[in-house]
All heavy atoms as a GROMACS GRO file, in nm:
protein
  639
    1ALA      N    1   9.750   7.646  12.978
    1ALA     CA    2   9.870   7.717  13.017
    1ALA      C    3   9.904   7.827  12.919
    1ALA      O    4   9.946   7.936  12.953
    1ALA     CB    5   9.986   7.623  13.038
    2ALA      N    6   9.889   7.789  12.787
    2ALA     CA    7   9.921   7.892  12.682
    2ALA      C    8   9.825   8.009  12.688
    2ALA      O    9   9.862   8.127  12.672
    2ALA     CB   10   9.916   7.826  12.546
    3GLY      N   11   9.696   7.977  12.711
    3GLY     CA   12   9.596   8.083  12.727
    3GLY      C   13   9.624   8.177  12.845
    3GLY      O   14   9.600   8.294  12.837
    4GLU      N   15   9.675   8.117  12.954
    4GLU     CA   16   9.710   8.194  13.067
    4GLU      C   17   9.823   8.288  13.042
    4GLU      O   18   9.825   8.403  13.085
    4GLU     CB   19   9.749   8.103  13.184
    4GLU     CG   20   9.665   8.116  13.302
    4GLU     CD   21   9.706   8.019  13.410
    4GLU    OE1   22   9.807   8.037  13.477
    4GLU    OE2   23   9.628   7.917  13.427
    5ALA      N   24   9.919   8.244  12.965
    5ALA     CA   25  10.034   8.326  12.930
    5ALA      C   26   9.993   8.445  12.842
    5ALA      O   27  10.037   8.560  12.863
    5ALA     CB   28  10.148   8.247  12.857
    6VAL      N   29   9.907   8.420  12.746
    6VAL     CA   30   9.856   8.527  12.659
    6VAL      C   31   9.780   8.625  12.743
    6VAL      O   32   9.794   8.747  12.729
    6VAL     CB   33   9.767   8.472  12.546
    6VAL    CG1   34   9.697   8.580  12.469
    6VAL    CG2   35   9.852   8.383  12.454
    7GLN      N   36   9.695   8.578  12.835
    7GLN     CA   37   9.615   8.666  12.919
    7GLN      C   38   9.705   8.748  13.011
    7GLN      O   39   9.677   8.865  13.025
    7GLN     CB   40   9.524   8.578  13.004
    7GLN     CG   41   9.432   8.659  13.098
    7GLN     CD   42   9.343   8.563  13.173
    7GLN    OE1   43   9.321   8.449  13.139
    7GLN    NE2   44   9.291   8.614  13.285
    8THR      N   45   9.808   8.690  13.068
    8THR     CA   46   9.902   8.766  13.149
    8THR      C   47   9.970   8.875  13.069
    8THR      O   48   9.982   8.990  13.113
    8THR     CB   49  10.000   8.675  13.215
    8THR    OG1   50   9.933   8.572  13.289
    8THR    CG2   51  10.093   8.745  13.309
    9VAL      N   52  10.017   8.844  12.953
    9VAL     CA   53  10.083   8.940  12.868
    9VAL      C   54   9.986   9.054  12.833
    9VAL      O   55  10.020   9.170  12.837
    9VAL     CB   56  10.140   8.877  12.745
    9VAL    CG1   57  10.189   8.981  12.641
    9VAL    CG2   58  10.253   8.780  12.773
   10CYS      N   59   9.864   9.017  12.804
   10CYS     CA   60   9.761   9.117  12.769
   10CYS      C   61   9.741   9.215  12.888
   10CYS      O   62   9.742   9.336  12.861
   10CYS     CB   63   9.627   9.042  12.736
   10CYS     SG   64   9.492   9.155  12.713
   11LEU      N   65   9.724   9.167  13.004
   11LEU     CA   66   9.701   9.251  13.119
   11LEU      C   67   9.817   9.329  13.166
   11LEU      O   68   9.804   9.431  13.238
   11LEU     CB   69   9.638   9.169  13.235
   11LEU     CG   70   9.502   9.107  13.202
   11LEU    CD1   71   9.453   9.020  13.317
   11LEU    CD2   72   9.402   9.214  13.165
   12LEU      N   73   9.939   9.287  13.128
   12LEU     CA   74  10.059   9.362  13.170
   12LEU      C   75  10.094   9.468  13.072
   12LEU      O   76  10.185   9.554  13.101
   12LEU     CB   77  10.178   9.262  13.183
   12LEU     CG   78  10.166   9.163  13.300
   12LEU    CD1   79  10.289   9.069  13.290
   12LEU    CD2   80  10.162   9.233  13.433
   13GLN      N   81  10.030   9.478  12.960
   13GLN     CA   82  10.053   9.585  12.860
   13GLN      C   83  10.017   9.719  12.925
   13GLN      O   84   9.926   9.726  13.007
   13GLN     CB   85   9.969   9.563  12.736
   13GLN     CG   86  10.008   9.445  12.652
   13GLN     CD   87   9.915   9.423  12.536
   13GLN    OE1   88   9.819   9.502  12.517
   13GLN    NE2   89   9.940   9.322  12.459
   14ARG      N   90  10.083   9.819  12.881
   14ARG     CA   91  10.060   9.954  12.936
   14ARG      C   92   9.913   9.993  12.915
   14ARG      O   93   9.846  10.047  12.999
   14ARG     CB   94  10.154  10.055  12.876
   14ARG     CG   95  10.134  10.194  12.931
   14ARG     CD   96  10.240  10.288  12.878
   14ARG     NE   97  10.228  10.408  12.950
   14ARG     CZ   98  10.328  10.470  13.012
   14ARG    NH1   99  10.447  10.418  13.006
   14ARG    NH2  100  10.310  10.585  13.075
   15SER      N  101   9.864   9.973  12.796
   15SER     CA  102   9.726  10.008  12.762
   15SER      C  103   9.660   9.895  12.681
   15SER      O  104   9.672   9.892  12.552
   15SER     CB  105   9.723  10.138  12.679
   15SER     OG  106   9.590  10.169  12.649
   16PRO      N  107   9.610   9.794  12.747
   16PRO     CA  108   9.557   9.678  12.672
   16PRO      C  109   9.438   9.719  12.583
   16PRO      O  110   9.360   9.810  12.614
   16PRO     CB  111   9.509   9.583  12.782
   16PRO     CG  112   9.520   9.653  12.913
   16PRO     CD  113   9.592   9.785  12.889
   17SER      N  114   9.424   9.649  12.474
   17SER     CA  115   9.320   9.678  12.376
   17SER      C  116   9.183   9.629  12.429
   17SER      O  117   9.180   9.540  12.518
   17SER     CB  118   9.346   9.607  12.243
   17SER     OG  119   9.326   9.470  12.256
   18PRO      N  120   9.074   9.696  12.386
   18PRO     CA  121   8.945   9.649  12.436
   18PRO      C  122   8.920   9.502  12.408
   18PRO      O  123   8.858   9.432  12.486
   18PRO     CB  124   8.847   9.740  12.357
   18PRO     CG  125   8.923   9.867  12.326
   18PRO     CD  126   9.068   9.817  12.307
   19ALA      N  127   8.966   9.453  12.291
   19ALA     CA  128   8.945   9.314  12.252
   19ALA      C  129   9.019   9.223  12.358
   19ALA      O  130   8.967   9.117  12.396
   19ALA     CB  131   8.989   9.287  12.112
   20CYS      N  132   9.137   9.266  12.389
   20CYS     CA  133   9.215   9.189  12.487
   20CYS      C  134   9.144   9.185  12.623
   20CYS      O  135   9.140   9.079  12.686
   20CYS     CB  136   9.357   9.252  12.495
   20CYS     SG  137   9.472   9.154  12.599
   21LEU      N  138   9.096   9.300  12.669
   21LEU     CA  139   9.023   9.304  12.796
   21LEU      C  140   8.896   9.219  12.790
   21LEU      O  141   8.863   9.150  12.885
   21LEU     CB  142   8.993   9.449  12.827
   21LEU     CG  143   9.116   9.536  12.863
   21LEU    CD1  144   9.069   9.682  12.877
   21LEU    CD2  145   9.182   9.489  12.985
   22LEU      N  146   8.824   9.229  12.679
   22LEU     CA  147   8.700   9.150  12.667
   22LEU      C  148   8.731   9.003  12.672
   22LEU      O  149   8.659   8.926  12.738
   22LEU     CB  150   8.632   9.184  12.536
   22LEU     CG  151   8.502   9.111  12.500
   22LEU    CD1  152   8.395   9.151  12.602
   22LEU    CD2  153   8.452   9.149  12.365
   23ARG      N  154   8.834   8.959  12.604
   23ARG     CA  155   8.874   8.817  12.605
   23ARG      C  156   8.908   8.776  12.745
   23ARG      O  157   8.872   8.668  12.794
   23ARG     CB  158   8.993   8.797  12.512
   23ARG     CG  159   9.031   8.648  12.494
   23ARG     CD  160   9.144   8.623  12.397
   23ARG     NE  161   9.166   8.723  12.297
   23ARG     CZ  162   9.274   8.805  12.287
   23ARG    NH1  163   9.369   8.793  12.377
   23ARG    NH2  164   9.287   8.891  12.193
   24SER      N  165   8.980   8.863  12.824
   24SER     CA  166   9.017   8.828  12.954
   24SER      C  167   8.893   8.814  13.049
   24SER      O  168   8.881   8.723  13.130
   24SER     CB  169   9.114   8.941  13.009
   24SER     OG  170   9.135   8.917  13.145
   25ILE      N  171   8.799   8.909  13.030
   25ILE     CA  172   8.677   8.898  13.114
   25ILE      C  173   8.597   8.774  13.082
   25ILE      O  174   8.549   8.705  13.172
   25ILE     CB  175   8.587   9.026  13.090
   25ILE    CG1  176   8.654   9.150  13.147
   25ILE    CG2  177   8.446   9.009  13.146
   25ILE    CD1  178   8.590   9.282  13.107
   26LEU      N  179   8.584   8.742  12.954
   26LEU     CA  180   8.509   8.622  12.913
   26LEU      C  181   8.573   8.497  12.968
   26LEU      O  182   8.511   8.399  13.006
   26LEU     CB  183   8.494   8.619  12.758
   26LEU     CG  184   8.398   8.720  12.703
   26LEU    CD1  185   8.409   8.717  12.550
   26LEU    CD2  186   8.259   8.695  12.749
   27GLU      N  187   8.710   8.489  12.965
   27GLU     CA  188   8.777   8.372  13.015
   27GLU      C  189   8.766   8.361  13.167
   27GLU      O  190   8.743   8.251  13.213
   27GLU     CB  191   8.924   8.383  12.976
   27GLU     CG  192   8.955   8.352  12.830
   27GLU     CD  193   9.101   8.376  12.794
   27GLU    OE1  194   9.181   8.406  12.882
   27GLU    OE2  195   9.133   8.358  12.674
   28LYS      N  196   8.776   8.470  13.239
   28LYS     CA  197   8.775   8.460  13.384
   28LYS      C  198   8.633   8.446  13.441
   28LYS      O  199   8.614   8.378  13.536
   28LYS     CB  200   8.840   8.587  13.444
   28LYS     CG  201   8.983   8.591  13.439
   28LYS     CD  202   9.041   8.715  13.505
   28LYS     CE  203   9.186   8.716  13.510
   28LYS     NZ  204   9.237   8.837  13.578
   29GLU      N  205   8.537   8.526  13.392
   29GLU     CA  206   8.408   8.537  13.453
   29GLU      C  207   8.291   8.480  13.371
   29GLU      O  208   8.180   8.466  13.417
   29GLU     CB  209   8.378   8.682  13.484
   29GLU     CG  210   8.484   8.739  13.578
   29GLU     CD  211   8.461   8.883  13.610
   29GLU    OE1  212   8.343   8.923  13.620
   29GLU    OE2  213   8.559   8.954  13.628
   30GLY      N  214   8.313   8.454  13.237
   30GLY     CA  215   8.208   8.403  13.153
   30GLY      C  216   8.123   8.506  13.091
   30GLY      O  217   8.126   8.627  13.130
   31PRO      N  218   8.047   8.468  12.987
   31PRO     CA  219   7.967   8.569  12.914
   31PRO      C  220   7.857   8.643  12.998
   31PRO      O  221   7.830   8.754  12.966
   31PRO     CB  222   7.899   8.488  12.805
   31PRO     CG  223   7.956   8.349  12.811
   31PRO     CD  224   8.033   8.336  12.933
   32ARG      N  225   7.804   8.578  13.099
   32ARG     CA  226   7.697   8.639  13.177
   32ARG      C  227   7.752   8.758  13.251
   32ARG      O  228   7.671   8.853  13.282
   32ARG     CB  229   7.639   8.539  13.278
   32ARG     CG  230   7.558   8.436  13.208
   32ARG     CD  231   7.479   8.354  13.303
   32ARG     NE  232   7.381   8.437  13.365
   32ARG     CZ  233   7.301   8.399  13.462
   32ARG    NH1  234   7.308   8.280  13.514
   32ARG    NH2  235   7.215   8.481  13.519
   33SER      N  236   7.880   8.767  13.278
   33SER     CA  237   7.937   8.885  13.351
   33SER      C  238   7.929   9.007  13.274
   33SER      O  239   7.926   9.118  13.332
   33SER     CB  240   8.084   8.856  13.384
   33SER     OG  241   8.165   8.849  13.271
   34LEU      N  242   7.911   9.002  13.145
   34LEU     CA  243   7.899   9.125  13.062
   34LEU      C  244   7.764   9.195  13.085
   34LEU      O  245   7.750   9.314  13.060
   34LEU     CB  246   7.914   9.094  12.916
   34LEU     CG  247   8.050   9.031  12.874
   34LEU    CD1  248   8.045   8.997  12.727
   34LEU    CD2  249   8.159   9.131  12.899
   35PHE      N  250   7.668   9.124  13.139
   35PHE     CA  251   7.536   9.181  13.159
   35PHE      C  252   7.499   9.204  13.306
   35PHE      O  253   7.390   9.239  13.341
   35PHE     CB  254   7.429   9.086  13.097
   35PHE     CG  255   7.455   9.071  12.952
   35PHE    CD1  256   7.514   8.957  12.899
   35PHE    CD2  257   7.413   9.169  12.858
   35PHE    CE1  258   7.543   8.944  12.769
   35PHE    CE2  259   7.434   9.152  12.726
   35PHE     CZ  260   7.501   9.042  12.676
   36ARG      N  261   7.597   9.175  13.397
   36ARG     CA  262   7.574   9.196  13.539
   36ARG      C  263   7.547   9.344  13.567
   36ARG      O  264   7.620   9.431  13.518
   36ARG     CB  265   7.704   9.155  13.614
   36ARG     CG  266   7.674   9.144  13.763
   36ARG     CD  267   7.797   9.088  13.841
   36ARG     NE  268   7.829   8.961  13.784
   36ARG     CZ  269   7.953   8.917  13.765
   36ARG    NH1  270   8.056   8.998  13.787
   36ARG    NH2  271   7.976   8.796  13.717
   37GLY      N  272   7.440   9.368  13.640
   37GLY     CA  273   7.403   9.510  13.670
   37GLY      C  274   7.314   9.574  13.569
   37GLY      O  275   7.272   9.692  13.590
   38LEU      N  276   7.282   9.507  13.462
   38LEU     CA  277   7.203   9.568  13.358
   38LEU      C  278   7.056   9.584  13.400
   38LEU      O  279   6.993   9.687  13.374
   38LEU     CB  280   7.205   9.478  13.229
   38LEU     CG  281   7.128   9.537  13.109
   38LEU    CD1  282   7.177   9.673  13.067
   38LEU    CD2  283   7.136   9.438  12.995
   39GLY      N  284   7.002   9.484  13.469
   39GLY     CA  285   6.860   9.492  13.515
   39GLY      C  286   6.824   9.616  13.596
   39GLY      O  287   6.729   9.686  13.555
   40PRO      N  288   6.898   9.640  13.705
   40PRO     CA  289   6.866   9.756  13.785
   40PRO      C  290   6.875   9.894  13.703
   40PRO      O  291   6.797   9.985  13.716
   40PRO     CB  292   6.966   9.763  13.895
   40PRO     CG  293   7.008   9.618  13.907
   40PRO     CD  294   7.000   9.560  13.770
   41ASN      N  295   6.973   9.896  13.607
   41ASN     CA  296   6.982  10.017  13.526
   41ASN      C  297   6.868  10.032  13.437
   41ASN      O  298   6.815  10.145  13.417
   41ASN     CB  299   7.111  10.011  13.440
   41ASN     CG  300   7.234  10.049  13.517
   41ASN    OD1  301   7.230  10.150  13.592
   41ASN    ND2  302   7.339   9.968  13.517
   42LEU      N  303   6.815   9.925  13.378
   42LEU     CA  304   6.700   9.931  13.290
   42LEU      C  305   6.574   9.972  13.369
   42LEU      O  306   6.492  10.048  13.320
   42LEU     CB  307   6.677   9.801  13.220
   42LEU     CG  308   6.781   9.762  13.111
   42LEU    CD1  309   6.746   9.630  13.050
   42LEU    CD2  310   6.784   9.868  13.000
   43VAL      N  311   6.562   9.917  13.491
   43VAL     CA  312   6.449   9.952  13.575
   43VAL      C  313   6.449  10.106  13.605
   43VAL      O  314   6.346  10.166  13.613
   43VAL     CB  315   6.448   9.869  13.703
   43VAL    CG1  316   6.346   9.922  13.806
   43VAL    CG2  317   6.423   9.724  13.673
   44GLY      N  318   6.565  10.162  13.619
   44GLY     CA  319   6.570  10.306  13.650
   44GLY      C  320   6.563  10.397  13.532
   44GLY      O  321   6.503  10.500  13.532
   45VAL      N  322   6.628  10.353  13.420
   45VAL     CA  323   6.633  10.440  13.305
   45VAL      C  324   6.505  10.440  13.224
   45VAL      O  325   6.464  10.548  13.174
   45VAL     CB  326   6.752  10.392  13.215
   45VAL    CG1  327   6.751  10.457  13.080
   45VAL    CG2  328   6.887  10.420  13.285
   46ALA      N  329   6.437  10.327  13.215
   46ALA     CA  330   6.316  10.322  13.130
   46ALA      C  331   6.210  10.422  13.172
   46ALA      O  332   6.159  10.500  13.094
   46ALA     CB  333   6.261  10.183  13.121
   47PRO      N  334   6.170  10.424  13.300
   47PRO     CA  335   6.069  10.524  13.343
   47PRO      C  336   6.119  10.665  13.332
   47PRO      O  337   6.045  10.755  13.291
   47PRO     CB  338   6.046  10.486  13.489
   47PRO     CG  339   6.097  10.356  13.512
   47PRO     CD  340   6.203  10.330  13.410
   48SER      N  341   6.247  10.686  13.356
   48SER     CA  342   6.302  10.820  13.346
   48SER      C  343   6.295  10.873  13.204
   48SER      O  344   6.254  10.986  13.179
   48SER     CB  345   6.447  10.820  13.396
   48SER     OG  346   6.513  10.940  13.362
   49ARG      N  347   6.330  10.790  13.107
   49ARG     CA  348   6.320  10.829  12.967
   49ARG      C  349   6.178  10.847  12.921
   49ARG      O  350   6.150  10.941  12.843
   49ARG     CB  351   6.393  10.726  12.878
   49ARG     CG  352   6.540  10.707  12.896
   49ARG     CD  353   6.616  10.828  12.844
   49ARG     NE  354   6.638  10.930  12.948
   49ARG     CZ  355   6.678  11.052  12.932
   49ARG    NH1  356   6.705  11.098  12.807
   49ARG    NH2  357   6.689  11.138  13.027
   50ALA      N  358   6.090  10.768  12.977
   50ALA     CA  359   5.947  10.785  12.935
   50ALA      C  360   5.896  10.919  12.983
   50ALA      O  361   5.824  10.991  12.910
   50ALA     CB  362   5.865  10.668  13.001
   51VAL      N  363   5.924  10.956  13.108
   51VAL     CA  364   5.881  11.090  13.158
   51VAL      C  365   5.949  11.200  13.080
   51VAL      O  366   5.880  11.295  13.040
   51VAL     CB  367   5.916  11.102  13.311
   51VAL    CG1  368   5.896  11.242  13.360
   51VAL    CG2  369   5.834  11.001  13.390
   52TYR      N  370   6.075  11.190  13.049
   52TYR     CA  371   6.150  11.291  12.971
   52TYR      C  372   6.080  11.313  12.838
   52TYR      O  373   6.050  11.429  12.797
   52TYR     CB  374   6.295  11.253  12.955
   52TYR     CG  375   6.365  11.348  12.859
   52TYR    CD1  376   6.422  11.468  12.905
   52TYR    CD2  377   6.376  11.316  12.726
   52TYR    CE1  378   6.486  11.551  12.818
   52TYR    CE2  379   6.441  11.403  12.640
   52TYR     CZ  380   6.493  11.522  12.685
   52TYR     OH  381   6.553  11.607  12.599
   53PHE      N  382   6.058  11.206  12.768
   53PHE     CA  383   6.001  11.221  12.629
   53PHE      C  384   5.854  11.266  12.633
   53PHE      O  385   5.810  11.337  12.540
   53PHE     CB  386   6.018  11.094  12.548
   53PHE     CG  387   6.156  11.081  12.495
   53PHE    CD1  388   6.239  10.978  12.544
   53PHE    CD2  389   6.208  11.167  12.403
   53PHE    CE1  390   6.370  10.963  12.497
   53PHE    CE2  391   6.335  11.157  12.356
   53PHE     CZ  392   6.414  11.054  12.401
   54ALA      N  393   5.779  11.232  12.737
   54ALA     CA  394   5.645  11.286  12.750
   54ALA      C  395   5.651  11.436  12.775
   54ALA      O  396   5.575  11.511  12.712
   54ALA     CB  397   5.574  11.212  12.867
   55CYS      N  398   5.739  11.480  12.861
   55CYS     CA  399   5.759  11.625  12.886
   55CYS      C  400   5.808  11.695  12.759
   55CYS      O  401   5.759  11.806  12.727
   55CYS     CB  402   5.853  11.649  12.999
   55CYS     SG  403   5.799  11.589  13.157
   56TYR      N  404   5.898  11.636  12.688
   56TYR     CA  405   5.951  11.693  12.566
   56TYR      C  406   5.839  11.709  12.464
   56TYR      O  407   5.826  11.818  12.402
   56TYR     CB  408   6.060  11.602  12.510
   56TYR     CG  409   6.115  11.650  12.379
   56TYR    CD1  410   6.215  11.748  12.368
   56TYR    CD2  411   6.071  11.595  12.256
   56TYR    CE1  412   6.264  11.790  12.248
   56TYR    CE2  413   6.115  11.640  12.137
   56TYR     CZ  414   6.215  11.733  12.131
   56TYR     OH  415   6.265  11.775  12.010
   57SER      N  416   5.757  11.610  12.450
   57SER     CA  417   5.648  11.616  12.349
   57SER      C  418   5.550  11.726  12.387
   57SER      O  419   5.504  11.803  12.300
   57SER     CB  420   5.576  11.484  12.343
   57SER     OG  421   5.469  11.480  12.256
   58LYS      N  422   5.507  11.740  12.514
   58LYS     CA  423   5.417  11.842  12.558
   58LYS      C  424   5.476  11.978  12.539
   58LYS      O  425   5.412  12.070  12.492
   58LYS     CB  426   5.379  11.812  12.702
   58LYS     CG  427   5.263  11.893  12.750
   58LYS     CD  428   5.136  11.851  12.665
   58LYS     CE  429   5.013  11.900  12.731
   58LYS     NZ  430   4.899  11.878  12.652
   59ALA      N  431   5.600  11.993  12.577
   59ALA     CA  432   5.667  12.124  12.557
   59ALA      C  433   5.683  12.161  12.415
   59ALA      O  434   5.660  12.279  12.375
   59ALA     CB  435   5.808  12.124  12.627
   60LYS      N  436   5.703  12.068  12.332
   60LYS     CA  437   5.719  12.092  12.183
   60LYS      C  438   5.584  12.140  12.130
   60LYS      O  439   5.585  12.231  12.049
   60LYS     CB  440   5.762  11.960  12.116
   60LYS     CG  441   5.806  11.980  11.973
   60LYS     CD  442   5.864  11.854  11.920
   60LYS     CE  443   5.843  11.851  11.769
   60LYS     NZ  444   5.870  11.724  11.713
   61GLU      N  445   5.475  12.081  12.176
   61GLU     CA  446   5.342  12.127  12.129
   61GLU      C  447   5.320  12.277  12.165
   61GLU      O  448   5.278  12.354  12.084
   61GLU     CB  449   5.232  12.047  12.194
   61GLU     CG  450   5.216  11.907  12.147
   61GLU     CD  451   5.110  11.825  12.221
   61GLU    OE1  452   5.036  11.888  12.294
   61GLU    OE2  453   5.115  11.705  12.206
   62ARG      N  454   5.365  12.310  12.287
   62ARG     CA  455   5.345  12.449  12.333
   62ARG      C  456   5.438  12.548  12.259
   62ARG      O  457   5.398  12.653  12.220
   62ARG     CB  458   5.365  12.458  12.480
   62ARG     CG  459   5.247  12.388  12.549
   62ARG     CD  460   5.249  12.410  12.695
   62ARG     NE  461   5.136  12.341  12.758
   62ARG     CZ  462   5.087  12.361  12.879
   62ARG    NH1  463   5.141  12.456  12.950
   62ARG    NH2  464   4.984  12.294  12.920
   63PHE      N  465   5.561  12.509  12.246
   63PHE     CA  466   5.658  12.594  12.180
   63PHE      C  467   5.630  12.609  12.029
   63PHE      O  468   5.668  12.710  11.972
   63PHE     CB  469   5.805  12.550  12.202
   63PHE     CG  470   5.855  12.580  12.341
   63PHE    CD1  471   5.897  12.476  12.422
   63PHE    CD2  472   5.857  12.707  12.387
   63PHE    CE1  473   5.946  12.504  12.552
   63PHE    CE2  474   5.902  12.737  12.519
   63PHE     CZ  475   5.945  12.634  12.598
   64ASN      N  476   5.569  12.512  11.966
   64ASN     CA  477   5.528  12.525  11.826
   64ASN      C  478   5.430  12.632  11.809
   64ASN      O  479   5.421  12.690  11.703
   64ASN     CB  480   5.473  12.390  11.770
   64ASN     CG  481   5.580  12.298  11.721
   64ASN    OD1  482   5.686  12.343  11.678
   64ASN    ND2  483   5.554  12.169  11.731
   65GLY      N  484   5.347  12.667  11.911
   65GLY     CA  485   5.253  12.776  11.908
   65GLY      C  486   5.318  12.912  11.928
   65GLY      O  487   5.262  13.016  11.895
   66ILE      N  488   5.441  12.913  11.982
   66ILE     CA  489   5.513  13.042  12.012
   66ILE      C  490   5.615  13.075  11.902
   66ILE      O  491   5.618  13.191  11.853
   66ILE     CB  492   5.582  13.034  12.147
   66ILE    CG1  493   5.481  13.010  12.260
   66ILE    CG2  494   5.664  13.156  12.173
   66ILE    CD1  495   5.535  12.976  12.392
   67PHE      N  496   5.688  12.972  11.863
   67PHE     CA  497   5.796  12.996  11.761
   67PHE      C  498   5.754  12.930  11.631
   67PHE      O  499   5.649  12.875  11.618
   67PHE     CB  500   5.928  12.931  11.810
   67PHE     CG  501   5.981  12.979  11.940
   67PHE    CD1  502   5.981  12.904  12.054
   67PHE    CD2  503   6.029  13.112  11.951
   67PHE    CE1  504   6.030  12.950  12.175
   67PHE    CE2  505   6.077  13.160  12.073
   67PHE     CZ  506   6.081  13.076  12.183
   68VAL      N  507   5.843  12.945  11.528
   68VAL     CA  508   5.818  12.876  11.401
   68VAL      C  509   5.810  12.724  11.430
   68VAL      O  510   5.900  12.672  11.491
   68VAL     CB  511   5.932  12.907  11.300
   68VAL    CG1  512   5.912  12.832  11.172
   68VAL    CG2  513   5.943  13.058  11.276
   69PRO      N  514   5.700  12.660  11.385
   69PRO     CA  515   5.683  12.520  11.417
   69PRO      C  516   5.798  12.436  11.373
   69PRO      O  517   5.855  12.450  11.262
   69PRO     CB  518   5.557  12.480  11.344
   69PRO     CG  519   5.479  12.608  11.332
   69PRO     CD  520   5.588  12.718  11.315
   70ASN      N  521   5.838  12.345  11.457
   70ASN     CA  522   5.948  12.248  11.440
   70ASN      C  523   6.080  12.311  11.400
   70ASN      O  524   6.163  12.248  11.333
   70ASN     CB  525   5.908  12.139  11.333
   70ASN     CG  526   5.805  12.048  11.387
   70ASN    OD1  527   5.806  12.006  11.504
   70ASN    ND2  528   5.704  12.016  11.304
   71SER      N  529   6.108  12.431  11.442
   71SER     CA  530   6.235  12.494  11.416
   71SER      C  531   6.335  12.446  11.522
   71SER      O  532   6.302  12.384  11.623
   71SER     CB  533   6.217  12.648  11.420
   71SER     OG  534   6.178  12.684  11.547
   72ASN      N  535   6.458  12.488  11.506
   72ASN     CA  536   6.561  12.451  11.600
   72ASN      C  537   6.532  12.505  11.736
   72ASN      O  538   6.559  12.436  11.838
   72ASN     CB  539   6.703  12.497  11.549
   72ASN     CG  540   6.751  12.417  11.433
   72ASN    OD1  541   6.710  12.306  11.409
   72ASN    ND2  542   6.845  12.470  11.360
   73ILE      N  543   6.483  12.624  11.744
   73ILE     CA  544   6.454  12.685  11.875
   73ILE      C  545   6.347  12.610  11.949
   73ILE      O  546   6.352  12.594  12.074
   73ILE     CB  547   6.424  12.833  11.862
   73ILE    CG1  548   6.425  12.908  11.995
   73ILE    CG2  549   6.288  12.858  11.792
   73ILE    CD1  550   6.562  12.922  12.054
   74VAL      N  551   6.252  12.556  11.876
   74VAL     CA  552   6.150  12.474  11.942
   74VAL      C  553   6.208  12.348  12.003
   74VAL      O  554   6.176  12.313  12.115
   74VAL     CB  555   6.037  12.437  11.840
   74VAL    CG1  556   5.945  12.330  11.894
   74VAL    CG2  557   5.958  12.557  11.788
   75HIS      N  558   6.296  12.281  11.933
   75HIS     CA  559   6.359  12.160  11.984
   75HIS      C  560   6.451  12.191  12.101
   75HIS      O  561   6.452  12.115  12.200
   75HIS     CB  562   6.436  12.089  11.873
   75HIS     CG  563   6.348  12.034  11.764
   75HIS    ND1  564   6.268  11.925  11.783
   75HIS    CD2  565   6.329  12.076  11.634
   75HIS    CE1  566   6.202  11.900  11.668
   75HIS    NE2  567   6.238  11.991  11.580
   76ILE      N  568   6.528  12.297  12.091
   76ILE     CA  569   6.616  12.335  12.203
   76ILE      C  570   6.540  12.371  12.329
   76ILE      O  571   6.574  12.316  12.436
   76ILE     CB  572   6.709  12.455  12.159
   76ILE    CG1  573   6.803  12.409  12.052
   76ILE    CG2  574   6.775  12.515  12.276
   76ILE    CD1  575   6.879  12.524  11.984
   77CYS      N  576   6.434  12.450  12.315
   77CYS     CA  577   6.358  12.489  12.429
   77CYS      C  578   6.277  12.367  12.490
   77CYS      O  579   6.265  12.355  12.613
   77CYS     CB  580   6.258  12.598  12.394
   77CYS     SG  581   6.340  12.756  12.358
   78SER      N  582   6.230  12.282  12.405
   78SER     CA  583   6.158  12.160  12.450
   78SER      C  584   6.252  12.071  12.527
   78SER      O  585   6.216  12.017  12.632
   78SER     CB  586   6.099  12.084  12.331
   78SER     OG  587   6.009  12.168  12.259
   79ALA      N  588   6.373  12.053  12.477
   79ALA     CA  589   6.470  11.965  12.540
   79ALA      C  590   6.510  12.021  12.678
   79ALA      O  591   6.521  11.951  12.776
   79ALA     CB  592   6.593  11.942  12.449
   80GLY      N  593   6.531  12.158  12.675
   80GLY     CA  594   6.572  12.221  12.797
   80GLY      C  595   6.464  12.210  12.908
   80GLY      O  596   6.487  12.190  13.021
   81SER      N  597   6.339  12.231  12.862
   81SER     CA  598   6.226  12.227  12.954
   81SER      C  599   6.210  12.084  13.007
   81SER      O  600   6.186  12.066  13.126
   81SER     CB  601   6.096  12.265  12.878
   81SER     OG  602   6.102  12.395  12.835
   82ALA      N  603   6.221  11.984  12.921
   82ALA     CA  604   6.206  11.848  12.971
   82ALA      C  605   6.321  11.808  13.068
   82ALA      O  606   6.300  11.741  13.163
   82ALA     CB  607   6.203  11.753  12.851
   83GLY      N  608   6.441  11.857  13.032
   83GLY     CA  609   6.552  11.828  13.121
   83GLY      C  610   6.542  11.890  13.259
   83GLY      O  611   6.580  11.842  13.361
   84MET      N  612   6.484  12.017  13.263
   84MET     CA  613   6.466  12.084  13.394
   84MET      C  614   6.359  12.016  13.471
   84MET      O  615   6.367  12.019  13.596
   84MET     CB  616   6.428  12.231  13.368
   84MET     CG  617   6.547  12.318  13.329
   84MET     SD  618   6.508  12.491  13.333
   84MET     CE  619   6.401  12.509  13.192
   85TYR      N  620   6.266  11.954  13.408
   85TYR     CA  621   6.151  11.887  13.482
   85TYR      C  622   6.208  11.768  13.560
   85TYR      O  623   6.167  11.744  13.669
   85TYR     CB  624   6.046  11.841  13.383
   85TYR     CG  625   5.932  11.771  13.450
   85TYR    CD1  626   5.837  11.854  13.525
   85TYR    CD2  627   5.916  11.635  13.450
   85TYR    CE1  628   5.732  11.791  13.590
   85TYR    CE2  629   5.817  11.577  13.520
   85TYR     CZ  630   5.720  11.652  13.585
   85TYR     OH  631   5.616  11.590  13.649
   86LEU      N  632   6.303  11.702  13.498
   86LEU     CA  633   6.358  11.582  13.563
   86LEU      C  634   6.462  11.631  13.662
   86LEU      O  635   6.502  11.580  13.756
   86LEU     CB  636   6.418  11.486  13.464
   86LEU     CG  637   6.320  11.420  13.374
   86LEU    CD1  638   6.392  11.331  13.274
   86LEU    CD2  639   6.219  11.331  13.452
   0.00000   0.00000   0.00000
């Protein structure tokens, strides 16, 4: 009953703290709820990041031949090229 009162006060605050919200989630739904939905996100993000970094690496090789090697402009153009590919 005391935990319920603290939880109710926490949620009625105008802007509850992250720690208060985390405690409330853990009490109501358990620790596994913090990882709900993580699997599908990892399945989608991992291949996307792999393609992005492969494109970035290839673009960097090419831009190193055009601009001063490993300069800021090389990194900017490589990142932009990889981003446009995706």
